[in-house]
N, C-alpha and C positions, 0 to 999 in steps of 0.2 A: 390673588383671591381665586378660589377653585370655582370653575363654571358649573352651573347646574345643567346647562344645555336647555335648549327649547324643543320641546316634543310637539310634533303636528303629523296629521294624517294626510297621505296622498297616494292616488293611485292604488288604493286597496291595502295599505301597508303604513306602519307607524315610523316616523323618522325622528331623528334628533339633529338639530342643528347647533353648531358651535363654532368658535375661532380658532385659528391655529397660526402659528408663525412659520413662515417658510422664505427660504432664500430664493429670490426671483431675479434673474439677470445679476447675480452678485450682490444683490441688496437684500435686506431684511424687510419683509413685508408681512402683514397681517391679512388673513383671507378667512372668509366665512365658509363652512363646509357642511355636509349633511351626511347621515349614515343611514341606512335603512336597519331597522332593529326586529321587525317581525310583521307577519301578516295580520289583517284586521281579522280575518277569519279565526285565527287562533287566540288573538286578545282583543276582544270586542270593546272593552272599556279602556279609557286613558290611565286609569287607576292601575289597572291589571299590567300594564306595560311598564309602569314606573320603575319598577325593580331592575329591568333591563336597561333602562335608561341611565340609572344611577351607576350599574357595574361598567357600563360602556364609558360613561364620562370619567369614571375614576381611573380608567386607563388612559384616556385623552388627557387628564389633568396630570398625570405622571410624566408624559412627555411632550405636554403642549409648549413648554418654554423651550424644547430643543428643536430648532428648526428642521434639523436633518431627519427628524422622527417621520415627517410627512413625505419624505423622499420615497421615489420607488426602489424596490429590491434591486432592479437592475443598477440603476445609479449608484446606490450604496455598494454593492459587490464591486463594481468596476472601479469606482473612484475611492473607497474608502477601505473596503474588506482587503482587495487584493493588495494595494500599495502597503498596508500594515503587515500582511503577513509575509510580504517580499523582504521586509527588514528583519524578520526573526526566524523564518524557516528555509531550510535548503532550497534551492532552485527546483529540484526534481519534485519535492513535495508541493510547491507552488503550481508546478506544471500539472500535478496530478487534479488538483483543485479545480484549476481553470479548465481542465479538460472535461470534468464532470459536470461544472457549470455550463460551459459554451456548447457542449455535445446535447446534454439532456436536459437540464433544469432551466436554462435561461429562457426559453419559449414558453414555458409553462408558468412561471413566477416573476418575470423581470417587470411586469406592468402593475404587479400589486404592491400595495404600501407596506413598508417595513413595520409600522405600529398596527397595521390590520390583519396581518398574517396570523392565521389560526391552526391549531393542531388539524381540524379537519380539512383546512387548504393544503397542509402538507400531504396529508394522506391522499388527497385528490390528485396531487402531483405525481406521487408514486404510482397511483392507480392508473393515471393516464399514460406514463411511461410505460407500464406494463401493458396497458391495452396496445400501444404502438409496437412493442418489441417482444412481448410475451417470454417464452422460454429461449429467445435468441440471446438475451442477457442472462449472465449467471446470478445466482443469489448474492454472491460477493460483490457483484457490481451493484445490485440494488442497495445493498447495505451501505455501499461506500457512497452512494448519491444520498442516502439519509445521513450519514456522517458529515457530507459536505454541506447540507441545509444547516445541520445542527452547528457547525463550525462558524457559518455565516451569522446565525442569530445569536450564538454566544459571544460574537464581537459586537453586535448590536445591543446586548445587554450590558457589556462592559463600557460601551459608548454612551449609555443612558438613553438610548432610543426606545428600549422596551424594559420592563420589569421582570419579565420571565422569558425563557426560551420556549417557543412553541412546537419545538421538534420533541415531542414525547409521546407515548403509548401509540406509536404507529406500528402497523402490520407490514413487515416488509416482504415483497412479493418473493415467492419461492424461485423463480426462475430456474436456469439449469442447476443441477444439484451441487456439481463440483466446478463448474466452468472450464477452464483450460486446465488439461492435466498436467501436472507438474512431474518432472523426471529426475532421478538421481543416477551419476554415472556409478558404476561397480569399479572396483580396483581393477579386475580384469579389462574393463573397456578403457580405461585410464591408459593402462599400460599399452593398448592396442593403438591409442591416440598418439602415444609417444613415438610407437614405431612407424607410424604414418609420416612423421616429421623427424625421422632418424637421418643422420648423416650431416654433411656440410654443403652439399651441392645446391643449385637454385631450385625453388619451388617452381614447379611446372603445371599448370591448370589447363585442361583442354576446354575451349569455349565452344558453344553450340555451333558456331559457324565453322568449326573445324580449326581454327588458329589456336596458338598457344598462348596463355598469358602468363608472365613471369612477374610476380609481386616483388617489390622491393625488400620486404621484410624476410630475414633469415630463418632458416630452420630452427637454429639454436634459441631465436628470440621467441618463436612459437612455443617451443620447448620449455622456456621459462615462464611463459603465460600460463600454460597448462599447468605447471607446477605450483605457482602461487595460488592459482584457482583452486586446485585440487588437493595440495597438501598444506596450505595454509588456510584456505577457505575465504579469501578475500572477496569482496563485492566488487562489481565492475568499477565503480567510482573510486574504490580504494587502490585497485590494481593501477589505475590511471595516475592516482595522485601519488604512488610511492616515489619518494625521493632518495638519492643516494645515501643521504645521512640517515635515513630512516632503517637502513639495514645496519643493526648492531652487532652482527656476527652470529649471535646465539638467538636473537629474537628480531622480528620486524616490529617497529613502532608505527602504528597506525594511526596517524594525526591528521590527515587531509584527505579530501574527494575532489574529483574532477568530474563534472556534469557538463556534458556538452563542450562549451568553451570556458565555463565558469569554475574557479577554484575556490573552494571552500575550507578554509583552515578548522574544520570539525568534521567528524565523522557521523554517520547517521545515528548512531546510538549516543552521541554527546561526549564521546571521551575527550579529555583533555589532558593538559599537563598534570594535574592533580590526580587524575585516573586515567593514565594512558592506555590505549588499546595495544596490548603486547601479544604477538603471537610467536610461539616457539619455532625455529628454523630446524627442520628434521635433516639429517645428512643429505637424503637426495635432493631436497630442495637447496640446501647449500651449494651442491655442484652446479646445480641449474641456475642459479642466481650467479655464482662466480663466472660463468662461461658468457654472462651478457652484461653484468654490471658496469657502468661507464664511470668515468673520473668525477663527474659533477651532472647535476640536473636530474630530470625523471629517469627512474632506472628503464622504463619502456617507453620509447619515444617513436613518432611516426617520422616520416621522411623530412620535416620541417623542423624537427626538434622538439616539437609540442608533444603533450600527452598522447599516447597511442589511442585511436579511435577503434575500441574493441567492436563496435557494431559493424563498421565497414570491414574490419578484419574478419568477422564472422561471416558476413554475405559474401566476401570475395575470394576468402581463403579456405577458412575452417569447414563450412557447409560442403562446397564442392569437393575439397581434398578427401573429408571423412566419407562423403557419400560414394565417391569414386572408388573407394576401397569398401564399400558395402557396410559401412559403420553408421549409427545414428548419431546426428548433431542435435542436441536438444538445449542448446544456449549455454552461455557462461555460468549461469546460476546452476545449472545441474552438476558442475564441480563442486561447489559450495555445498548442494545437498548431499552429493555423494560422499564427502568428507563426513557429515553428520550419520549417515547411513553405515559407511563403513567403519568408523569409531564404534557406533553401537553393536555391529555384527562382531567386533573384537571383544566385546563385554565392557566397553567403557560406560561410565555412569552417565546418566543424561544431564546432570548438573556440571560434569566436567567438559561435556560437549557443548554445553550452554556457554560455558566460560570461553571456549577456543573459538565459538562463532561470536560471542560478545553480544548475545541477544540479552534483552534487559529481563525477560521473563522466560522461564524454562517452558512453559506451554507453547510458546511459539517454535521453539526447537522440536518439540515433540509433535506438533500438528503439522508443521509446514516443511521440516526439514529432514526428520529420520523417516524414510521409506522402509516399509516391510517389503522386501524383496522375496520372491518365490522360495530360494533356497532357506532363507532364515524363517519363513513360515513352515517349511517342511521339517527343518532341524527342531523347531519349537514344538511340533506336533508330535514329533518322535520321542522327545524328552517326556512329554505328557503321556505318550503310550507305555514307555518304560515304567513310569511310576504307577500307573494304573495296574500293569501286570504285576508289579511288585506287591502292591497292596492286595490284589487279588489272591496272590499265591501265599501270602502271609496269613490271609484270613482263611484260606481253605486248609492251611497245615494245622490251624488251632482249633478247628471245629472237630466235634466228635463226630464218629460214625453213627448215622441214623437210618433207619428205615421208615418208608412210607407205606402206610397201611390205609386200605380204602374200607 
């Protein structure tokens, strides 16, 4: 039977008292609780606050039979939400949600109850984080925190702890307009990178203390890694997850990723055997792969035979070698963006580029991967200028001679 709630006045405010079921020390128990509805200055008569009481008790009645609804958001996130998403999302995605929660959200909302959290509470959380960090955080980071909160309460709705998701109609702090700038390597830069690692001799890196560091990786292995990043546009996890059998001669079959030490038999975009991710192997890449392809196992391995650690390779080899030659190191993903930008510069349609990069939406390709480089912008404006000149000449040739009189 639905509870009506017991309305009472205390300390200059109206409160409602009700019963809830909770799990205490692993056992189900019934507990009496109360909730502040409004100030007596705003609602002087008991009859005036009755509607607020009914609305609140309707929400309580929806979840009163679910013991977990009275749990704190912190307990729900750590003990329910994270374990559930760990079973269905990639470890890298879970890590992103955990970072957003533990770095920014937890201290602002962990002690609030799942069933009591309202849109105004969510806005207060974002406002508090903005007050702490201001424009030190990008607008994209604030948007991601909003997405993280929404995902948490979407799970609460699915679990029957709430009837609606409270993360709605929120104002996202502006933050830094673009956050960290992304970069795309041009074809010329990529060729220069290959030249840095040309030949077959050992790679030798000068350390700050004046000694030499000789990494175990070969030059041809580095060239192969640059090749699959720049000529196939693979993500870091996909490069690490490439198996010998994934090389089909004319295409690379992208069907797994490796994140940290975890192997996932599915790619970021969810390609599978019914819709396999296939990337054509162009001849320059074919030669690079033939030079390093082993007989079995991962194509690119570290010293112990496991999937190569690209972050470690970037810090210890790529960055110092390129910077020693006065070149920019912008990360592995800059090769993937470079592929999109270089194809666009060659006149390839955006939808074709989307297919090569295996994005689920072409807007992602256009917004985050195709970079307008200065020469492209100059060429585009020159084309515009030529059309304007042509139109102007044509109009002038068709006009009769006129004289102006005053």
